[in-house]
N, C-alpha and C positions, 0 to 999 in steps of 0.2 A: 399096824395098818394104817396110812398116813391118811388122814380124812381129805377129800377130794377139796376142803376151801385153802387146806395150806399146802397142796403138793404145786410144787412148779407151772408154770402156765405152760410150759412147754411140754409135760407131760399130756396135759387137759385134752390139748388141742395140736396136732403137728404141725399144722400150720401158722403157726400163734408168732412164730419168728418173722415171718414174711409179712402178717398183717403190724409186727410193733415197726419194722422197717418201713411200710407205708402209712403208718401213722406219724412216726419221725420226718418223712419226706413232707408230708402234707401239713405240718407243725411249722417245719424250715420254709416251707413257701408263706405260709401266714403272716410267720416273722417279718418276713423281708416285705412283705405285703402293707403289714402297720408300718414299718420305719419309713418308706416310700411314701404312704398318705401321710404320715406323720410330715415330712419336710415339704411335701405341696401345701399343707394345710397353713402351718408355718410360714412359706411363701405366700398365700393370700391373704392369711392377715396381715402381714406387713404391707401389702399392695393396698388394700383396704383402707389402712390406718392414712397412708398418704393420699389417697383418693379423697378422705374427709376433711385432711386438712385443706386441699387445693379447692373444695368445692362447697365447702361452708361459708366461705365468705360472700361469695357470690350466689350465693340460692338463692338470695329476696330477686337480686337483680333479673337473674334467669326465667323466674317464676312470672317477672311481669312483662319480659319481652315475648313470652308465649301466650299470652294471653290478650288479645287485642281489645277486648271489647271493656278491658277493665278500667273503671275510671277512679278508683283508686286503689296507690300502689297497696304490694303487700306490706309494704313497713306499715302502712297507715291500719291496718286492720291486729297487726303486732303489738303496737304502740298507739293508742287510740288518742285524738287531741284531746282537751278538756271540754271544748264547745260543742262536743258529739255528748248525745243524750246516750249514757251508761244507767239508767237507772229508774225505776217506776219517779220517783217525785219529778223528775228533767219530764218525762213524757207528762203529766201530769199538769204542769205549768205550761204547756206549748198551747198556743191559743187557736182558737174553733175555727179562724179565718185560715187558716192553715188545710184544712180541710176541704178537698175538691170534688164536689159531686158531677159525676159524671153519666151523659146521657147517652145509652146503648145505641139512640135510633141513629143521632147526628156524627157527623166525621169527628172523630177524635184530633183534636190538635196536638199537632207536634210539640210534644215534651221538648221545652228548651234544655239544651244539654249545660250539667251543671258546668260551671267554670273550674277549670283543672289550676289543682294550686300553684301557685307562686313555685319554681324551684329555687329550692335555697342552695346556694354555692356554698361546698363542704372546700373545707382547706386541705389542700394535698397532703395528701397521706405519705410519708418518707417509704420508699421502696426499697427493700434490702439491696444493700450496694455488694456484688462478687467481691471478693479477697482481691484481687487484682481488677485496678482500672486503670492501667499506667498503659501510655500507650504503645509498648514494646511488645504486646499481646502476642503470645505465636498459638497459629491454628493449623491442623492438620490441612496439607495442600491438598490429600485424597484419603477417601474412606472407601474401603471395600467390604463387603460382610457375604462371609459363606451362605450360596442358595439353602433353603432349609432343609431342602433333601439328598442334602451332603452331609449333613451336622448328626450331632448323634439322636438318638433317640428317647434320649431324654436328660436334664438341666445337666453343664459340665461343673466338675469342679474345681481343674485345676488347669493353667497353663501354663509352660515353660519355652523358651528356645533352648538348642541345641549348644551350649558352650563353646564349641570348637566348629558344630558346622552349623553357621546360624542364617542359613537357609531353610533348617528344618525345626517345624515347631510339633510340641507332642501334648496333646490335651489326653484329661479324662474324666471321666464322666458317671455319674450315676447306673447307666444302665451298666456298668460293670467293665469296659472296655476300655482299652490305652489306642489314641489313635494316634501315627506319624504322618506331619505335613508337609508339603513343600512349597515356599514361596511361590506366588502366580500373579501376575499382572493382572488377568480378565477376574476370576474370582475368587482372588484373595489369596486362600490356601488351596492344594490339589492335594488330595488324599492318598497317602500312598500303601498304608497299610492300617487295617483296624485289627490287635491283637484282643482276644479274650471275648466273652467274660472266662478269667481265668477259675474262676468259684463258683459255685452256686450258693445264691442269697447274698451276695456279696460285693463291693464297689471296691477300686483304691479307695485306703485314707489316706495314704500319706505316701508323696511320691518326690524320689531325689536320682538326679542324675551326676555321675561319676565326673570328674573336672576335664578327664580325657574326652566324654563327650559316648563314649562308645558302650555304658553300663548303666542300667537304672535297677533301683531297688524300690519296690511298694509293698504296700503292705495291704491288706484285706482283713477284716473284722468280720466274721460268720456267727449268725445267732443261731443255736442249738436248738433241742425239741427243748430241751432240760429249762425252766423258766429262769431267766436272770444269768444265762450263762453264755458268752462270748468267747468263740475259741479265734486266736491270731493266727496269720498264713502270711509269711515273707516270698517273695519271689523276686529273681534275678532276670532283667531282661538283658543277652549280650548282645555284641553286634547291632547295637541300636542305631547307627549312623548308615546300616545297609540294610533295609528293609526286608529285601528279599531275603537276607540270609540269617533274619533274626532268631534269638533262639530264647526258648524261657526254660529257668532251671527254681523247683520249688528247695526251698531248702529245709533242710529236717534236724533243728535240734535236739539234743538227748533228752532236755529237759524243755518244762512250758514256760519262755523266757519270760512273759510277763503274766499276773493273774488279771489283768484287766485290758479292754482293748487297749493296742497301740495305735496313736495320736498324730505320732512326727517321726521322720528317721532323714539321716542325714549322713553322705558321705565323710568319713577323715579323711581329710588332705596329706597327698605325700605318698600315702599306703600302695604297695604292687606287690608281686608276687614274692621280691625278693623278702618283705618284711612281714607278709600277710595283707589282706585286704580287710578293711576295718571300717564300719559303719556302727551308729548308735541308733536306738531306739528310744523312744520316751511314752510314756504310756498315762491313762486313767488312776494307776494304782501310785501314782507319784515317782513313781524310780523310773533313771537312765540307764540301760544296759549299754556295752560294747561287744560287737559278733565281731567275731576272729573267724577269717574265712582263709585256708591255704590257697584256694583257686576258686576260681570263677566257672567252673567246666563242671561241675559237681555241683550235689548239693549238700557237700560233707561242711560240716562247724565245727572248731577247732572246739571254741567255749563262746558262753555268752559269760559276761561277769558284771558283777553289779558295780557303778560306777560312785552313785549317791541317790540321797532321797533329797532333792534340794527343796521342794517344795511341799506344804502343806494342802494342796490341793491338786485336782488334776494337769499336767502339762499340757500346754496347747501348742508348742512351738519348740523347733529345736535346731541347732546351726553348728556348722564348727569355724572358727578361723580360718583365716588364708593359712596360716602358718604351722594348721595340724597342731597346735600343741593345747588350744582350747575348745571349749564348749557349753554354749549359750542356751538356758532355756528362760519361756517367757509362759507362765500359768492364770490358772484363772484366781488364784490368791494376790495378785496385782504385783508380782515378784518379779524378779529379771537376777538369773544367777549368773558365776562362770564356774563351770568346773573345769579345773586343770588335771592333762591326762596324766602327767608324770607320778604327781603324787595324791592326785583326786581327793584334793581341796578344795572346798567349795566357797566364793564369797558372793556376797549380793550384792548390787549395784542399786545404790539407793537413788529411787525416783524420789520427786516432788510431790507430796501431798497437801499443797494448794488446792486445788480443785476438790479433794477427796480421794476415797477408792477408786481404782478402777480397774479392770482384769487386762491381763497384755495377752496378745495372740499372735506376735511378732516380734521378733529378735535378730538381726544379721548384719555383720561387718560391710560397710561401703568396699563393694568388688574391689577396684583399682589400687588401695592402699591399704585398706583395714584400718584406718587412722580411726574412723567414725562409726559407731556405733547407732541404728536405727534399730528405736521399738516402736510399739503399735499398740495404744490404749484405746478402748471404746468403753461405752455405758452413758453417765449423764452428759447431756450437753454435747458438742463437736466430736466427731473423731478427732484423736490426738497423736500428732508424730513427733517424739520427741529424738533428740539427735545428741549423742553422748560423747563427748568428746575425750579417747582414752587418754591422752595426752594430761589432761586438767584433772581426771577423775571427778568430774563435776558436771550435772546436769543444768545446762544453762537455760533459764526460760524464753530469754530469746530466741531461743533456737529451735522452740515449739511450731510444729507447722498444725491447722486445723483446717480438714476437712469437711463434709456434712454432718449438718444433725442426724440424719437419719443411718446411726452406724449401728453397726453387730458385728460379733467376731467372726462373721462369714468376707468382709473386708480386710484384705489383706495387701501392703504395699508392695513395690517391686522396687527396685535399682534399675539406674541406667546403667550397662555397664563401665562407662566410663567414671562412675559415685560422683555425677555434679548436677544428676537431675533425679528426683524420687515424684512416683504415680499413686494413686490411690482410688479407687471408683467409689460411689456412694449406691444406697438407694436408690436413687432417682434416677439411675441412669446416666448421671455424669461422672465425667473424672478429671479428675483434679494432676496439676504436672506444676513441682515447683521447683526452681534453678537455684541450686542453694550459692552460687557464684552471686548472687543479687541479694544475698543477706544484708550489706551495709546500706542499700539503698532503700529496704524495707518494702520490696516488693517483690518476694522471693516466689509467689502465684504467677507463673508466666500463661498460664491456657488453663479454661474453662469448659469445658465442653458436654453436649451429650449427645451420643451419639447413639445409645438405647435409651428404651422404653421403662426397663427396668432393674434390677440391683445389678450392678459391675461388682460382680465377687473380685475377681484379680484379673492384672495385666502383667505383659512379660516384652521386654525390650533386646533388641540388638543391637549392635556397635553402627548400622547404617539406621539408628532412625526412626526403626520400626515395632509401631506397636502393633502386639495384640491381645485383644481384651473379649472375655468372656462374662457372656449375661444369661441370667433364666429366663430372659424373653426367649421365646421358641423363634418369631421372625427374624431378628436378629442375635442369634445366637453367638458367633465368633464373628469379630469385626478386626479387620486390617487396616491399619490408621499409618500413612507415609506422611512423617514431617519432613520438611528444608533442612534445619539445620537446629540443633539445641548446642553442641560443642565441636 
């Protein structure tokens, strides 16, 4: 006879399986809630840091202006003058004539007001100048923000223009949805369809749109009840350009593709039904894998092959070259690698280490000819963008573009479709725009404006010089900015 303590739980209680399912469901919800709270607290801590930097220099002046009865500025209390008695010895040497006897029956004479200390004119402090102060400053001719009730219920994660249908915009959010929009003159964007949430307890972690503009691949990382276990799911959205006919296909690989969450995804250009649809994924397990699909109508996956392990830490970004022969990766170890798809060789693109180690979170070719490679680095100092000319095979320090001091891995740059302009958000709600044609003049930064109140995570362009920006500010979550001309 098996003792009760060693019997299976299902034999002791016939309802144990149902209770276990309920416990797993509750733990999944708690894990998702903890993840959301962590992201919200991180954003609040970042905003408080910015507020401290802005308020601290003007704190004393603000207190003095709010107290009309103060005869001594707050700075006088914080740094007393040498003539002010500060100890017992100073009070003992004060003359007796300074003591005044007050008659309570008589009218108290008016106490003369002490003369105000003369104002000491301070030399003007140098104000920080923007990086671009030339007369050719470019500003948006019109900015429109999507109404709050039409936006996502939580902060957005990414924004893209459809590469073939430039009036269509796609956004993803922490609420687990993928929303398609159409450009509108009145509200900026008009929502056409909200897809999802496709999974319970997760949001779109990585998104890539195929060059035809008709298919989209997105990855989800779902926390399970088992501690430190995360399962990744991959979905294909078909007929993206026609919201009324959109179909969702969940991929079912025969094996688990990655041992840790998927962080990035991108399509291999030039693949179709004849040679099989292919895309690559990167993960925190430091690996890059190639997916092969016979078609996009079913969830069948032909194979998931290991390409390489190019990094010593998590991979944060992956992109494919325009000719479909190479894959670029950027990781938390500060390296940028290039993987050849024909022989799977890995070569590292040497970055300059003059300013010390910096993690990389973005690498992508210029969309017009693929001649230039844009790399994003964050960490100490201002956010840095490095341009790499593949013809010379070297990074030039003169081709470094510097953004805001408040940089983070959340900030991603974006190319203009012409390949002549680059934009980048900041933690203070600013957007920087550089025109690469003005490199010889030394004034590449042609626009710096602040449309949002909080961090601008990402921007997207179309060829008509319309920019869409997403922010963590709930009131101005999605902005649409129209420019007169850049190219």
